[in-house]
C-alpha positions in Angstrom: -1.7 -5.6 14.9 0.6 -2.9 13.6 -0.5 0.3 11.8 1.4 1.0 8.6 1.8 4.1 6.5 3.5 4.2 3.1 3.8 7.8 2.0 4.7 7.1 -1.6 4.7 3.7 -3.4 5.5 3.5 -7.1 3.9 0.7 -9.0 3.3 0.0 -12.8 -0.2 1.3 -12.4 0.5 4.5 -10.5 1.9 6.2 -7.4 0.0 5.4 -4.2 -0.2 6.6 -0.6 -1.4 3.8 1.7 -2.4 3.4 5.4 -3.5 0.2 6.8 -3.2 -2.5 9.5 -0.8 -5.4 9.3 -1.2 -8.6 11.3 1.2 -11.5 11.3 -0.5 -13.2 8.3 -2.4 -10.4 6.6 -2.6 -6.7 5.5 -5.7 -4.6 5.4 -6.0 -1.3 3.7 -7.7 1.6 5.6 -7.2 4.3 3.0 -5.6 4.4 -0.4 -4.8 7.5 -2.5 -3.4 7.6 -6.0 -1.3 10.5 -7.2 -2.9 12.2 -10.1 -2.0 15.4 -12.1 -4.0 17.5 -9.5 -2.6 15.8 -6.4 -3.7 12.9 -4.2 -7.1 11.4 -4.9 -8.8 8.9 -2.6 -9.9 5.5 -4.0 -12.8 3.4 -3.0 -11.3 0.2 -1.5 -12.6 -2.8 -3.4 -10.7 -6.1 -3.0 -12.1 -7.4 -6.3 -10.4 -4.8 -8.4 -7.1 -5.4 -10.2 -5.5 -2.3 -8.7 -6.2 -3.6 -5.2 -4.4 -6.9 -6.0 -1.5 -5.1 -7.7 -1.1 -2.6 -4.8 -1.4 -5.3 -2.1 1.4 -7.3 -3.8 3.6 -4.1 -4.0 2.9 -3.2 -0.4 3.8 -6.7 0.8 7.2 -6.4 -1.1 7.8 -2.9 0.2 7.1 -4.0 3.8 9.3 -7.1 3.5 12.1 -4.9 2.1 11.7 -2.4 5.0 11.9 -5.3 7.6 15.1 -6.5 6.0 16.6 -3.0 6.1 15.7 -2.6 9.8 17.2 -6.0 10.7 20.5 -5.3 9.0 
């Protein structure tokens, strides 16, 4: 299990800050914040929401890109 931190992730639904745990086959959010006009705001993590699905997909792409950069 590897701890991950993404300090700023831009998506079509907002800018997020994420921490979580990544296993070989899965990713689990520990905390998620969205950047609003007044700064970072914590979100309740609910896997049934659309933002969770969108952010999970964006994190997976981001982490895969980071792995490719590290290997190069």
